TORKOL-4160 file (C-alpha; in steps of 0.2 Angstrom, whole numbers, padded with zeros to 4 digits, m for minus):
155
<pt num="1" X="0000" Y="0000" Z="0000"/>
<pt num="2" X="0007" Y="0017" Z="m0005"/>
<pt num="3" X="0013" Y="0029" Z="0009"/>
<pt num="4" X="m0001" Y="0041" Z="0010"/>
<pt num="5" X="m0003" Y="0052" Z="0025"/>
<pt num="6" X="m0016" Y="0064" Z="0033"/>
<pt num="7" X="m0011" Y="0079" Z="0022"/>
<pt num="8" X="m0012" Y="0068" Z="0006"/>
<pt num="9" X="m0029" Y="0063" Z="0011"/>
<pt num="10" X="m0034" Y="0082" Z="0013"/>
<pt num="11" X="m0026" Y="0086" Z="m0004"/>
<pt num="12" X="m0037" Y="0071" Z="m0011"/>
<pt num="13" X="m0053" Y="0078" Z="m0003"/>
<pt num="14" X="m0050" Y="0095" Z="m0010"/>
<pt num="15" X="m0047" Y="0088" Z="m0027"/>
<pt num="16" X="m0062" Y="0077" Z="m0026"/>
<pt num="17" X="m0073" Y="0092" Z="m0021"/>
<pt num="18" X="m0066" Y="0102" Z="m0036"/>
<pt num="19" X="m0053" Y="0095" Z="m0048"/>
<pt num="20" X="m0049" Y="0112" Z="m0055"/>
<pt num="21" X="m0044" Y="0119" Z="m0038"/>
<pt num="22" X="m0027" Y="0127" Z="m0039"/>
<pt num="23" X="m0012" Y="0122" Z="m0030"/>
<pt num="24" X="m0012" Y="0140" Z="m0022"/>
<pt num="25" X="m0030" Y="0137" Z="m0016"/>
<pt num="26" X="m0026" Y="0120" Z="m0008"/>
<pt num="27" X="m0009" Y="0127" Z="m0001"/>
<pt num="28" X="m0019" Y="0141" Z="0008"/>
<pt num="29" X="m0032" Y="0129" Z="0015"/>
<pt num="30" X="m0019" Y="0115" Z="0020"/>
<pt num="31" X="m0006" Y="0127" Z="0027"/>
<pt num="32" X="0008" Y="0121" Z="0015"/>
<pt num="33" X="0018" Y="0130" Z="0001"/>
<pt num="34" X="0012" Y="0130" Z="m0016"/>
<pt num="35" X="0027" Y="0120" Z="m0021"/>
<pt num="36" X="0024" Y="0107" Z="m0007"/>
<pt num="37" X="0006" Y="0104" Z="m0013"/>
<pt num="38" X="0012" Y="0102" Z="m0031"/>
<pt num="39" X="0025" Y="0089" Z="m0026"/>
<pt num="40" X="0011" Y="0080" Z="m0016"/>
<pt num="41" X="m0001" Y="0080" Z="m0031"/>
<pt num="42" X="0013" Y="0074" Z="m0043"/>
<pt num="43" X="0018" Y="0060" Z="m0031"/>
<pt num="44" X="0000" Y="0054" Z="m0029"/>
<pt num="45" X="m0001" Y="0054" Z="m0048"/>
<pt num="46" X="0016" Y="0045" Z="m0050"/>
<pt num="47" X="0011" Y="0031" Z="m0037"/>
<pt num="48" X="m0006" Y="0029" Z="m0045"/>
<pt num="49" X="m0017" Y="0035" Z="m0032"/>
<pt num="50" X="m0023" Y="0049" Z="m0043"/>
<pt num="51" X="m0028" Y="0041" Z="m0060"/>
<pt num="52" X="m0035" Y="0056" Z="m0069"/>
<pt num="53" X="m0046" Y="0072" Z="m0068"/>
<pt num="54" X="m0064" Y="0072" Z="m0073"/>
<pt num="55" X="m0079" Y="0084" Z="m0075"/>
<pt num="56" X="m0095" Y="0082" Z="m0066"/>
<pt num="57" X="m0110" Y="0084" Z="m0078"/>
<pt num="58" X="m0128" Y="0088" Z="m0074"/>
<pt num="59" X="m0136" Y="0075" Z="m0086"/>
<pt num="60" X="m0154" Y="0081" Z="m0083"/>
<pt num="61" X="m0149" Y="0098" Z="m0091"/>
<pt num="62" X="m0143" Y="0088" Z="m0106"/>
<pt num="63" X="m0160" Y="0078" Z="m0107"/>
<pt num="64" X="m0154" Y="0062" Z="m0099"/>
<pt num="65" X="m0163" Y="0064" Z="m0082"/>
<pt num="66" X="m0167" Y="0046" Z="m0079"/>
<pt num="67" X="m0154" Y="0036" Z="m0070"/>
<pt num="68" X="m0155" Y="0017" Z="m0066"/>
<pt num="69" X="m0145" Y="0002" Z="m0061"/>
<pt num="70" X="m0149" Y="m0015" Z="m0069"/>
<pt num="71" X="m0144" Y="m0031" Z="m0063"/>
<pt num="72" X="m0139" Y="m0044" Z="m0076"/>
<pt num="73" X="m0139" Y="m0063" Z="m0074"/>
<pt num="74" X="m0130" Y="m0075" Z="m0085"/>
<pt num="75" X="m0127" Y="m0094" Z="m0086"/>
<pt num="76" X="m0113" Y="m0099" Z="m0075"/>
<pt num="77" X="m0101" Y="m0103" Z="m0090"/>
<pt num="78" X="m0102" Y="m0085" Z="m0096"/>
<pt num="79" X="m0084" Y="m0076" Z="m0097"/>
<pt num="80" X="m0082" Y="m0060" Z="m0088"/>
<pt num="81" X="m0076" Y="m0052" Z="m0104"/>
<pt num="82" X="m0092" Y="m0057" Z="m0113"/>
<pt num="83" X="m0102" Y="m0049" Z="m0099"/>
<pt num="84" X="m0092" Y="m0033" Z="m0100"/>
<pt num="85" X="m0094" Y="m0033" Z="m0119"/>
<pt num="86" X="m0113" Y="m0035" Z="m0119"/>
<pt num="87" X="m0115" Y="m0020" Z="m0108"/>
<pt num="88" X="m0102" Y="m0009" Z="m0115"/>
<pt num="89" X="m0109" Y="m0010" Z="m0133"/>
<pt num="90" X="m0124" Y="0000" Z="m0126"/>
<pt num="91" X="m0120" Y="0019" Z="m0126"/>
<pt num="92" X="m0132" Y="0023" Z="m0112"/>
<pt num="93" X="m0122" Y="0012" Z="m0100"/>
<pt num="94" X="m0111" Y="0023" Z="m0089"/>
<pt num="95" X="m0102" Y="0009" Z="m0080"/>
<pt num="96" X="m0102" Y="m0010" Z="m0078"/>
<pt num="97" X="m0098" Y="m0019" Z="m0062"/>
<pt num="98" X="m0096" Y="m0038" Z="m0061"/>
<pt num="99" X="m0100" Y="m0044" Z="m0044"/>
<pt num="100" X="m0100" Y="m0060" Z="m0034"/>
<pt num="101" X="m0116" Y="m0069" Z="m0030"/>
<pt num="102" X="m0132" Y="m0066" Z="m0039"/>
<pt num="103" X="m0133" Y="m0056" Z="m0050"/>
<pt num="104" X="m0118" Y="m0057" Z="m0061"/>
<pt num="105" X="m0116" Y="m0039" Z="m0066"/>
<pt num="106" X="m0123" Y="m0022" Z="m0061"/>
<pt num="107" X="m0124" Y="m0009" Z="m0074"/>
<pt num="108" X="m0127" Y="0010" Z="m0072"/>
<pt num="109" X="m0138" Y="0018" Z="m0086"/>
<pt num="110" X="m0143" Y="0035" Z="m0090"/>
<pt num="111" X="m0158" Y="0038" Z="m0102"/>
<pt num="112" X="m0170" Y="0052" Z="m0108"/>
<pt num="113" X="m0186" Y="0044" Z="m0101"/>
<pt num="114" X="m0195" Y="0028" Z="m0096"/>
<pt num="115" X="m0198" Y="0023" Z="m0113"/>
<pt num="116" X="m0180" Y="0025" Z="m0118"/>
<pt num="117" X="m0176" Y="0015" Z="m0102"/>
<pt num="118" X="m0187" Y="0001" Z="m0108"/>
<pt num="119" X="m0179" Y="0000" Z="m0125"/>
<pt num="120" X="m0162" Y="m0001" Z="m0116"/>
<pt num="121" X="m0168" Y="m0015" Z="m0105"/>
<pt num="122" X="m0175" Y="m0024" Z="m0120"/>
<pt num="123" X="m0159" Y="m0023" Z="m0129"/>
<pt num="124" X="m0149" Y="m0030" Z="m0115"/>
<pt num="125" X="m0161" Y="m0044" Z="m0113"/>
<pt num="126" X="m0158" Y="m0049" Z="m0131"/>
<pt num="127" X="m0139" Y="m0047" Z="m0130"/>
<pt num="128" X="m0127" Y="m0061" Z="m0127"/>
<pt num="129" X="m0132" Y="m0074" Z="m0114"/>
<pt num="130" X="m0143" Y="m0063" Z="m0103"/>
<pt num="131" X="m0155" Y="m0074" Z="m0093"/>
<pt num="132" X="m0163" Y="m0061" Z="m0082"/>
<pt num="133" X="m0163" Y="m0043" Z="m0077"/>
<pt num="134" X="m0170" Y="m0032" Z="m0063"/>
<pt num="135" X="m0169" Y="m0013" Z="m0064"/>
<pt num="136" X="m0169" Y="m0001" Z="m0050"/>
<pt num="137" X="m0173" Y="0018" Z="m0053"/>
<pt num="138" X="m0163" Y="0031" Z="m0045"/>
<pt num="139" X="m0173" Y="0044" Z="m0035"/>
<pt num="140" X="m0159" Y="0054" Z="m0029"/>
<pt num="141" X="m0140" Y="0053" Z="m0027"/>
<pt num="142" X="m0127" Y="0061" Z="m0016"/>
<pt num="143" X="m0109" Y="0060" Z="m0023"/>
<pt num="144" X="m0095" Y="0056" Z="m0011"/>
<pt num="145" X="m0088" Y="0074" Z="m0012"/>
<pt num="146" X="m0105" Y="0081" Z="m0004"/>
<pt num="147" X="m0105" Y="0068" Z="0010"/>
<pt num="148" X="m0097" Y="0071" Z="0027"/>
<pt num="149" X="m0081" Y="0061" Z="0029"/>
<pt num="150" X="m0082" Y="0045" Z="0038"/>
<pt num="151" X="m0076" Y="0045" Z="0056"/>
<pt num="152" X="m0058" Y="0041" Z="0058"/>
<pt num="153" X="m0054" Y="0023" Z="0064"/>
<pt num="154" X="m0040" Y="0020" Z="0077"/>
<pt num="155" X="m0025" Y="0011" Z="0070"/>
């Protein structure tokens, strides 16, 4: 496990809240020099803790306001690569999670409306070796950056 201290965690929290935050802004908040913050971010990238920077999008404002998770079930002989391929060929799929137990995969989808969601579910049911689905509609979500940090555990 990489050597990541409390200050590194504070840097990561600030970047998670706003990936465009400047080194100067973080330095003022953390109490380090700008150069020290830059060195920490560079090191976190080098050791693979920071894997990239992204943008958060309000999908509802783009007309894609329905979000759902669909469980997919497959025969026991289905390869993980086939599961991933089945779901990744559908552009509305935002992420694919292969999971232990029943079901075999969980996919995150974004669609325009419920009719569109039904089309996507129908398409997935006809794809590959899918033997069953179950869909859960998202009513609300709270990204990690907006949640209070978990309480610290004693070492």
